[in-house]
N, C-alpha and C positions, 0 to 999 in steps of 0.2 A: 240671451238677454241682453240690452244696450242700457249703455248709461251716457248721461251728459250731466255736465255739472259747472257752475258757476258760484260765484259769492256776491251776497247783498247784504249790506247791515250787519257782518260780524257773523253770517250764517252762509252754510254752504246750500246750495239748492241743487237736488239731485232728482233728475229728470230720469224714470225707469221706464223702461218698455220690455215687451215679451211675457214670457212664464216664470213665475217664482215658484219652481219645483226642488225634487229633491237634486237634478242636475245642476241647475242654475242658481240655487239659493249660495252656494258657496261664493258665486262670484258676487253677489249682492254683500254679502260677509266682507269678501276682498275689496271691495271697492270702499265702502264705507271705514274699514279699517286705515286705509290707506290716508283718508280724508282725516281722521283721528288722529295717525300718527304726524301727519302733518301740521297739526296743531287745532283741527276744527274742533270745535265742542258742542255746535248747534246744526242740527243737517235737518234739509225740511225736504221729505221726499215726495216728488210729482208721480203719482202712480195711474195717471189718464190712459198710459199706455201698456198697463198690466192688464191682462185679460184672466189669468188665471193666478191663484196663489194656494199652494198646498200648506199641511202642516210642516213641510220642512221650509217652506217660506216664512213660516209664521215663526219658526223655531230661530231663524236667523235675524229676524227682525227682532224678537224679543234678545238675544246675546248684543246685539247691537246696541240697543237701548239700554242694557246694563252698562255697557262699556262707556257710553255717554253721560248715563247717570253717576257713575263711578268720578267721572272728571269735572262734575258739575255742570255737564251740557244737559242735553235734551235731544230727543228724535221727533218729530213731527209729521203727518201726512196729509196730502191734500190731492183733490183730482179724483178720488176713489170712485169707480162706477161698476154697476153691475156686480158680477157675482163676486168681486173682490171687496165692494163695499158690503154685501150682506157676508161675506166670511168673518171681516173686521167685527162687525156687530154680533154675531152668532158666538164669537169667538171671547168675547168682551175686550178684544184690542181697540175698541173705540173709547172705552173707559180708563186703558192703561195709558195709551199715547194721544196728545194732541191730534183731532183730526178737524179739517177744514175743508168747506168747498172751494176756496181759492187759496192761492200762496199767501196773501195778506192773512187771512181766516187763520191759516196754520201757523204764521210768523208771530201773530199777536197771542195766541195761545202758548206757544213755544215760550215766550217770556224775554 
């Protein structure tokens, strides 16, 4: 799993690529926790490069979302495609977290 990040308008834009499964999900948590520990309270995650997400990946997303919510922040997603988009819809994560087609969509929903 690979990560790239930059900051925009008070939020961290995290580009994620690879698989988010039992092996790599802890890497996602670690990356997001580092952002939170560094003072980030809003994270927009670009998921276009993620071709697979398992229940372990969803668990990591939920944990990060809870950490951010506890600090008055938020977690949003954009660029979901294929299987990842379907998993988000079927699991209800599209209702739990703001999801947009583009960064601007996700950012607007994040507030």
